[in-house]
C-alpha positions as CSV (number, residue, x, y, z in Angstrom):
1,M,55.9,51.9,32.3
2,A,53.3,52.5,34.9
3,E,49.6,53.2,34.3
4,T,49.2,57.1,34.5
5,T,45.8,57.3,32.8
6,G,42.4,56.1,34.6
7,G,43.5,56.5,38.3
8,G,46.0,55.5,40.2
9,P,45.9,52.4,42.7
10,G,43.8,53.9,45.2
11,D,41.0,54.2,42.1
12,G,40.4,51.4,39.9
13,A,43.6,50.0,39.4
14,A,43.0,48.1,42.8
15,E,39.5,46.9,41.7
16,V,39.4,43.3,41.0
17,L,36.5,41.6,39.3
18,D,35.2,38.7,41.4
19,R,33.6,37.1,38.5
20,P,34.1,36.1,34.9
21,L,34.0,38.8,32.1
22,P,30.6,38.6,30.6
23,D,30.8,37.2,26.9
24,G,29.5,40.3,25.1
25,V,31.9,42.5,27.3
26,R,34.7,40.2,26.6
27,R,33.9,40.4,22.6
28,R,33.7,44.3,22.8
29,V,37.2,44.3,25.0
30,V,38.6,42.0,22.1
31,Q,37.4,44.2,19.5
32,I,38.9,47.1,21.5
33,V,42.3,45.2,21.2
34,S,42.2,44.5,18.0
35,D,41.5,48.0,16.9
36,G,44.1,49.1,19.1
37,F,46.4,46.5,17.7
38,G,47.6,48.2,14.4
39,G,48.6,51.4,16.0
40,L,51.4,50.0,17.7
41,T,54.8,48.8,16.7
42,V,56.3,45.1,17.1
43,A,58.0,46.4,19.8
44,E,55.3,47.7,21.7
45,L,53.3,44.3,21.6
46,P,53.6,41.6,24.3
47,A,55.7,38.5,22.8
48,Q,52.7,36.5,22.7
49,L,51.1,38.6,19.9
50,R,53.8,39.9,17.8
51,Q,52.8,36.4,15.7
52,Y,49.6,38.2,14.7
53,A,51.0,41.6,13.9
54,R,50.5,41.2,10.4
55,F,46.8,39.8,10.8
56,A,43.8,42.0,9.1
57,P,41.7,42.9,12.4
58,N,38.9,40.4,11.8
59,R,41.2,37.6,11.5
60,R,43.3,38.9,14.3
61,A,40.0,39.0,16.8
62,K,39.0,35.5,15.2
63,F,42.6,33.7,15.9
64,A,44.1,36.1,18.8
65,G,41.0,36.5,20.9
66,N,42.2,34.6,23.9
67,A,45.9,35.5,23.7
68,M,44.7,39.2,23.4
69,A,42.5,38.7,26.3
70,S,45.0,37.2,28.3
71,A,47.6,39.7,27.8
72,L,45.3,42.6,28.5
73,E,44.8,41.2,31.9
74,T,48.4,40.4,32.9
75,D,50.2,43.1,31.0
76,A,49.5,46.6,32.3
77,L,52.1,48.5,30.0
78,F,49.7,46.6,27.2
79,R,47.0,47.8,28.6
80,Q,47.9,51.1,29.2
81,R,49.1,51.4,25.6
82,I,45.5,50.2,24.3
83,G,43.7,52.6,26.7
84,E,45.6,55.5,25.0
85,K,44.6,54.3,21.7
86,L,40.7,54.3,23.0
87,R,41.1,57.7,24.0
88,E,42.0,58.6,20.8
89,A,39.6,56.8,19.2
90,Q,36.8,57.2,21.4
91,P,37.8,60.4,23.6
92,E,33.9,61.3,24.7
93,L,33.5,57.7,26.3
94,A,36.9,58.2,27.9
95,G,36.3,61.6,29.6
96,A,32.8,60.4,30.8
97,L,34.1,57.0,32.3
98,D,36.9,59.3,34.1
99,S,34.2,62.0,35.4
100,G,32.2,59.0,36.6
101,S,29.3,59.6,34.5
102,P,29.3,57.2,31.4
103,P,26.3,58.6,29.2
104,P,23.3,57.4,29.4
105,A,22.5,56.7,26.0
106,A,25.6,54.5,25.2
107,D,25.7,50.8,24.9
108,P,26.4,49.2,28.2
109,L,28.6,46.5,26.7
110,D,30.6,49.4,25.2
111,V,30.5,51.2,28.1
112,A,31.8,47.8,30.3
113,A,34.6,47.3,27.7
114,A,36.1,50.6,27.7
115,A,35.9,50.7,31.6
116,Y,37.6,47.1,31.5
117,V,40.5,48.8,29.5
118,L,40.6,52.2,31.1
119,R,40.1,50.8,34.8
120,P,38.4,53.9,36.3
121,A,37.1,54.2,39.8
122,G,34.1,51.9,39.7
123,W,34.8,49.9,36.8
124,V,34.0,46.4,38.2
125,K,30.5,47.8,38.6
126,L,30.2,49.0,35.4
127,V,31.4,45.5,33.8
128,A,28.9,43.9,36.3
129,A,26.1,46.1,35.4
130,A,26.8,45.6,31.9
131,G,26.8,41.7,32.4
132,E,23.5,42.1,34.3
133,E,22.1,44.3,31.4
134,A,23.1,41.8,28.8
135,Q,21.7,38.7,30.6
136,R,18.4,40.4,30.9
137,A,18.6,41.6,27.3
138,D,19.3,38.3,26.4
139,A,16.7,36.7,28.7
140,E,13.9,39.1,27.2
141,R,15.1,38.6,23.5
142,A,15.2,34.8,24.4
143,D,11.4,35.4,26.0
144,E,10.3,37.0,22.5
145,E,11.9,34.5,20.5
146,S,9.6,31.7,22.7
147,R,6.6,34.3,22.1
148,A,7.3,34.3,18.5
149,E,8.0,30.4,18.5
150,L,4.9,29.7,20.4
151,E,3.0,31.9,18.2
152,R,4.1,30.2,15.2
153,L,3.3,26.7,16.7
154,R,0.1,27.8,17.6
155,E,-0.5,29.2,13.7
156,Q,0.8,25.4,12.8
157,L,-1.6,23.8,15.1
158,A,-4.3,25.7,14.1
159,H,-3.5,25.3,10.2
160,A,-2.9,21.6,10.6
161,R,-6.3,21.3,12.7
162,E,-7.8,22.9,9.7
163,Q,-6.1,20.9,7.1
164,T,-7.2,18.1,9.5
165,R,-10.6,19.2,9.4
166,T,-10.8,19.9,5.4
167,E,-9.3,16.5,5.0
168,T,-11.8,14.5,7.3
169,E,-14.6,16.5,5.4
170,G,-13.0,15.0,1.9
171,L,-12.3,11.8,3.2
172,R,-16.5,11.6,4.6
173,V,-17.5,12.8,1.4
174,E,-15.7,10.3,-0.4
175,L,-16.8,7.4,1.8
176,E,-19.6,8.5,1.2
177,A,-19.5,8.5,-2.5
178,A,-17.8,5.3,-2.5
179,R,-21.0,3.5,-0.1
180,K,-23.4,5.1,-2.7
181,E,-21.4,3.5,-5.2
182,A,-20.8,0.1,-3.5
183,E,-25.1,0.4,-2.9
184,S,-25.5,0.7,-6.5
185,L,-22.7,-1.8,-7.5
186,H,-24.8,-3.9,-5.4
187,R,-28.2,-3.2,-7.2
188,K,-26.4,-3.5,-10.3
189,L,-25.4,-6.9,-8.9
190,R,-28.5,-8.0,-7.9
191,A,-30.0,-7.2,-11.4
192,A,-27.5,-9.2,-13.2
193,L,-28.0,-12.0,-11.1
194,S,-32.1,-11.5,-11.8
195,D,-31.2,-11.3,-15.4
196,V,-29.0,-14.4,-15.5
197,K,-31.9,-16.2,-13.9
198,R,-34.2,-15.1,-16.1
199,G,-32.1,-15.8,-18.9
200,E,-31.5,-19.6,-17.8
201,A,-35.3,-19.7,-17.6
202,A,-35.2,-18.5,-21.2
203,L,-32.6,-20.6,-22.1
204,R,-34.5,-23.9,-20.7
205,K,-37.4,-22.4,-22.5
206,V,-35.5,-21.9,-25.8
207,Q,-34.0,-25.4,-25.5
208,G,-37.5,-27.3,-24.7
209,E,-38.7,-25.6,-27.9
210,I,-35.6,-26.6,-29.6
211,E,-36.4,-30.4,-28.3
212,A,-40.1,-29.8,-29.5
213,V,-38.9,-28.6,-33.1
214,R,-36.7,-31.4,-33.3
215,A,-39.1,-33.7,-32.5
216,E,-41.5,-32.1,-35.2
217,G,-39.0,-32.1,-37.6
218,Q,-38.3,-35.8,-37.1
219,A,-41.9,-36.7,-37.6
220,H,-41.9,-34.5,-40.7
221,V,-38.7,-36.4,-41.8
222,S,-40.7,-39.9,-41.2
223,A,-43.8,-38.5,-43.2
224,A,-41.5,-37.3,-46.0
225,E,-39.7,-40.7,-45.8
226,S,-43.1,-42.7,-46.2
227,E,-44.2,-39.9,-48.9
228,T,-40.7,-40.6,-51.2
229,R,-41.5,-44.5,-50.8
230,R,-44.9,-43.8,-51.6
231,L,-43.7,-41.7,-54.5
232,K,-41.0,-44.1,-55.4
233,A,-43.4,-46.7,-55.8
234,R,-45.5,-44.6,-57.8
235,L,-42.6,-44.0,-59.9
236,G,-41.7,-47.8,-60.4
237,E,-45.4,-48.0,-61.7
238,A,-45.0,-45.1,-64.1
239,E,-41.6,-46.5,-65.1
240,A,-43.0,-49.7,-65.9
241,A,-46.1,-47.8,-67.7
242,L,-43.4,-45.6,-69.7
243,E,-41.8,-48.6,-70.3
244,A,-44.9,-50.3,-72.0
245,T,-45.9,-47.0,-73.4
246,R,-42.4,-46.9,-75.2
247,R,-43.2,-50.7,-76.4
248,A,-46.3,-49.4,-77.6
249,A,-45.1,-46.5,-79.4
250,R,-42.3,-48.5,-80.8
251,E,-45.2,-50.8,-81.8
252,G,-47.1,-48.1,-83.7
253,R,-50.0,-48.0,-80.6
254,S,-52.6,-45.3,-80.4
255,V,-52.2,-41.7,-79.2
256,G,-53.7,-42.4,-75.6
257,D,-50.4,-44.4,-74.7
258,M,-48.7,-41.4,-75.5
259,R,-50.9,-39.1,-73.3
260,V,-50.0,-41.4,-70.7
261,R,-46.4,-41.0,-71.0
262,L,-46.6,-37.3,-71.0
263,L,-48.7,-37.9,-67.4
264,L,-45.9,-40.1,-66.3
265,D,-43.2,-37.3,-67.0
266,T,-45.1,-34.9,-65.0
267,V,-45.1,-37.2,-61.9
268,L,-41.6,-37.5,-62.3
269,D,-41.2,-33.7,-62.1
270,A,-43.4,-33.2,-59.2
271,A,-41.5,-35.7,-57.4
272,Q,-38.6,-34.1,-57.8
273,G,-39.7,-30.6,-57.2
274,L,-41.0,-31.7,-53.7
275,R,-37.9,-32.9,-53.0
276,R,-36.3,-29.7,-53.4
277,E,-38.7,-28.2,-51.9
278,L,-38.8,-29.9,-48.3
279,A,-35.0,-30.1,-48.4
280,L,-34.9,-33.0,-46.7
281,P,-31.3,-34.0,-45.0
282,P,-29.8,-37.0,-45.1
283,V,-30.9,-39.5,-42.4
284,S,-27.9,-39.6,-39.8
285,V,-30.1,-40.9,-36.9
286,R,-31.3,-44.5,-36.8
287,P,-34.1,-45.7,-34.7
288,A,-32.2,-48.2,-33.2
289,E,-29.9,-45.1,-31.5
290,T,-33.2,-43.7,-29.8
291,V,-33.6,-47.0,-27.4
292,D,-32.6,-45.7,-23.9
293,A,-29.3,-48.6,-23.0
294,V,-25.8,-48.8,-21.8
295,E,-23.2,-49.2,-24.3
296,P,-20.0,-51.0,-23.0
297,G,-17.6,-48.5,-21.6
298,R,-20.2,-45.9,-20.4
299,M,-20.1,-44.8,-16.7
300,T,-23.3,-46.1,-15.3
301,P,-25.2,-44.2,-12.5
302,K,-23.6,-46.3,-9.7
303,D,-19.9,-46.1,-11.6
304,I,-20.5,-42.1,-10.6
305,A,-21.8,-42.2,-7.3
306,A,-18.4,-44.8,-6.5
307,R,-16.2,-42.0,-7.4
308,A,-17.4,-39.0,-5.1
309,L,-14.6,-38.0,-2.7
310,S,-15.1,-38.3,1.3
311,E,-14.4,-35.3,3.3
312,N,-11.3,-37.0,4.7
313,D,-9.8,-37.7,1.2
314,P,-7.1,-35.0,0.3
315,A,-7.8,-35.6,-3.2
316,I,-10.8,-32.9,-2.3
317,L,-8.4,-30.4,-1.3
318,D,-6.6,-30.4,-4.6
319,Q,-10.1,-30.5,-6.4
320,L,-10.9,-27.2,-4.2
321,L,-8.0,-25.9,-5.0
322,A,-8.0,-26.4,-8.6
323,L,-10.9,-24.0,-8.8
324,P,-9.9,-20.7,-10.6
325,Q,-8.7,-17.8,-8.1
326,A,-8.8,-20.3,-5.0
327,H,-8.0,-18.7,-1.9
328,L,-6.9,-21.1,1.1
329,V,-6.8,-19.7,4.5
330,V,-4.8,-21.6,7.2
331,D,-5.3,-21.5,11.0
332,G,-1.5,-21.8,11.3
333,Y,-1.5,-23.1,15.2
334,N,-4.4,-25.1,14.9
335,V,-2.9,-27.0,11.8
336,T,0.4,-27.5,13.7
337,K,-1.1,-28.5,17.0
338,T,-2.9,-31.1,15.3
339,G,-0.3,-32.6,13.3
340,Y,3.0,-31.9,15.4
341,P,2.1,-30.5,18.9
342,Q,5.3,-31.6,20.8
343,M,7.9,-29.1,18.5
344,P,8.4,-25.6,20.2
345,L,5.8,-22.9,18.2
346,E,8.8,-21.6,16.2
347,K,9.5,-24.9,14.9
348,Q,6.0,-25.1,14.1
349,R,5.6,-22.3,12.0
350,L,8.9,-22.9,10.1
351,R,7.9,-26.5,9.0
352,L,4.2,-25.5,8.4
353,L,5.2,-22.4,5.9
354,G,7.5,-24.4,4.2
355,Q,5.2,-27.2,3.3
356,L,2.7,-24.6,2.4
357,S,5.3,-22.8,-0.1
358,Q,5.6,-26.2,-1.7
359,L,1.8,-26.2,-2.1
360,A,1.3,-23.0,-3.7
361,A,3.9,-23.3,-5.7
362,Q,2.2,-26.5,-7.1
363,T,-1.4,-25.2,-7.1
364,G,-0.9,-21.8,-8.0
365,A,-3.6,-20.8,-5.4
366,E,-3.3,-18.0,-2.9
367,V,-2.3,-19.1,0.4
368,T,-2.6,-17.4,3.6
369,C,-0.9,-18.7,6.9
370,V,-2.8,-16.6,10.3
371,F,-1.2,-17.0,13.4
372,D,-2.6,-15.9,16.9
373,G,-0.6,-13.1,18.1
374,A,-1.5,-13.5,21.8
375,E,0.9,-16.2,21.9
376,L,3.8,-14.2,21.1
377,A,6.0,-12.7,23.8
378,A,7.7,-10.6,21.4
379,P,7.3,-9.5,17.5
380,V,7.9,-12.5,15.0
381,L,11.0,-11.6,12.7
382,L,9.7,-13.7,9.9
383,A,10.6,-13.6,6.3
384,P,7.5,-15.3,4.5
385,P,8.4,-18.2,2.1
386,R,7.5,-17.4,-1.7
387,G,3.9,-17.9,-2.4
388,V,2.5,-17.9,1.2
389,R,1.3,-14.7,3.0
390,V,1.6,-14.8,7.0
391,L,-0.5,-12.7,9.4
392,F,-0.6,-12.5,13.3
393,S,-3.5,-11.4,15.0
394,K,-3.5,-7.8,16.7
395,P,-3.5,-7.5,20.4
396,G,-7.3,-8.3,21.7
397,V,-8.0,-9.9,18.2
398,T,-7.8,-13.6,18.1
399,A,-6.8,-15.8,15.1
400,D,-10.5,-16.9,14.3
401,E,-11.7,-13.7,14.3
402,L,-8.6,-12.5,11.8
403,I,-9.8,-15.5,9.7
404,R,-13.4,-14.2,9.5
405,Q,-12.1,-11.2,8.5
406,L,-10.6,-12.4,5.7
407,V,-13.2,-14.6,4.7
408,R,-15.6,-11.8,4.9
409,A,-13.1,-9.4,2.7
410,E,-13.3,-11.9,-0.6
411,P,-16.2,-11.0,-3.1
412,P,-18.9,-13.3,-3.0
413,G,-18.5,-16.2,-5.8
414,R,-14.7,-16.6,-5.1
415,P,-13.5,-20.2,-3.6
416,V,-12.2,-19.5,-0.4
417,I,-11.1,-22.8,1.5
418,V,-10.3,-22.3,5.1
419,A,-8.5,-25.2,7.0
420,S,-9.3,-25.3,10.7
421,T,-10.4,-28.0,13.1
422,D,-12.1,-25.5,15.4
423,R,-16.0,-26.3,14.6
424,E,-16.9,-22.6,15.5
425,V,-14.1,-21.0,12.8
426,A,-15.7,-23.8,10.5
427,D,-19.3,-23.0,11.0
428,G,-18.5,-19.2,10.8
429,V,-16.7,-19.1,7.6
430,A,-19.4,-21.7,6.3
431,R,-22.3,-18.9,6.8
432,A,-19.7,-16.5,5.1
433,G,-19.7,-18.5,2.0
434,A,-16.2,-20.2,2.5
435,R,-15.5,-24.2,2.5
436,P,-14.1,-25.4,5.4
437,V,-11.4,-28.3,5.3
438,A,-10.3,-30.2,8.3
439,S,-6.9,-29.5,9.4
440,A,-6.1,-33.1,9.1
441,V,-7.0,-33.2,5.4
442,L,-4.2,-30.2,5.1
443,L,-1.6,-32.4,7.0
444,K,-2.1,-35.4,4.6
445,R,-2.1,-33.6,1.7
446,L,1.2,-31.6,2.9
447,S,2.5,-35.4,3.6
């Protein structure tokens, strides 16, 4: 069946589209074919489309779009039948295309799709114009979306700046509050130290007063003992007189003798009242114990001086690590290059860290090992052993400076021990309140 509608070979049928069909026009063409598909019988359909005859229009457009577009392009009879269905559905648009004046208010994509199906004279120009219009619309839409995205990003940036400004101000306020709190704590600490010093002075004063009272008490005790001996002597005399009085009474002596006996009883009662009033404790200190001398088995000053440890004795490190909350900071490469410089750096680190882990387990002290990061060609993938903190200095920062930072970070009064042979490091940490120990001492202790 030849095409009889939309011009003959001399009109639009002979025209050829020299570019791919624009996507928007193609989707409209597929929709037109899908809409006209249902009005055709199975016999009127091309063979490749008959399997989609029972599909719903939406499923037909989805699954048979490529096949319908190909059949519409290659099968002129099928295209003519679809064109007839289009003329029935949209007679005004079809008539306007036949007359060569498509309606200005119509969608360019609908006009181009109808022109592609009906093939009037100049349909190629309509399709090309629709494609350009669609591209222009897409470009404008993309431009609008870009502007909207840019505006949204600007709003987000302004919001982020405002939020950052607010957070910065909050952090500044918190920092100022923390600084004031730290100054207050420092003042309280100084006041507490002053109170401690005053308390120590008061304690020394009280101890002196106690010693004076003790000496005075001992003098009173001595006087009381002397008085007691005197009273005992008088008691003995009174008892002798009493016994004589008793003998005289038995012998029928005078009343005067009985008065002497009464006086003797009075003296005895007075002696007992004096003992109760003085509340004299039992004598526990003997005069011989107050003489200064050296007893057998007691340490003398010379013995104590002989027990002082040398600076190079590893036992001094054990004494330092036995202090409460001790922190050992190790200058890693300084120790390893002192003990085993011939080994590669990696093996030096592993050997030292293994020994430090054992030391931490034995002493219970906090251990931090510092290595110089400037000697590394790449970051070190290292799993720190149990009980040892491993730190590498940042670029531009030496291990010595990192050690001084660690010492300054500790609170005053905490025992911090730094193992390094570097004299500058030792002097710096000593000024900061830490205790420097030579690397050789640590190596002796580890071995």
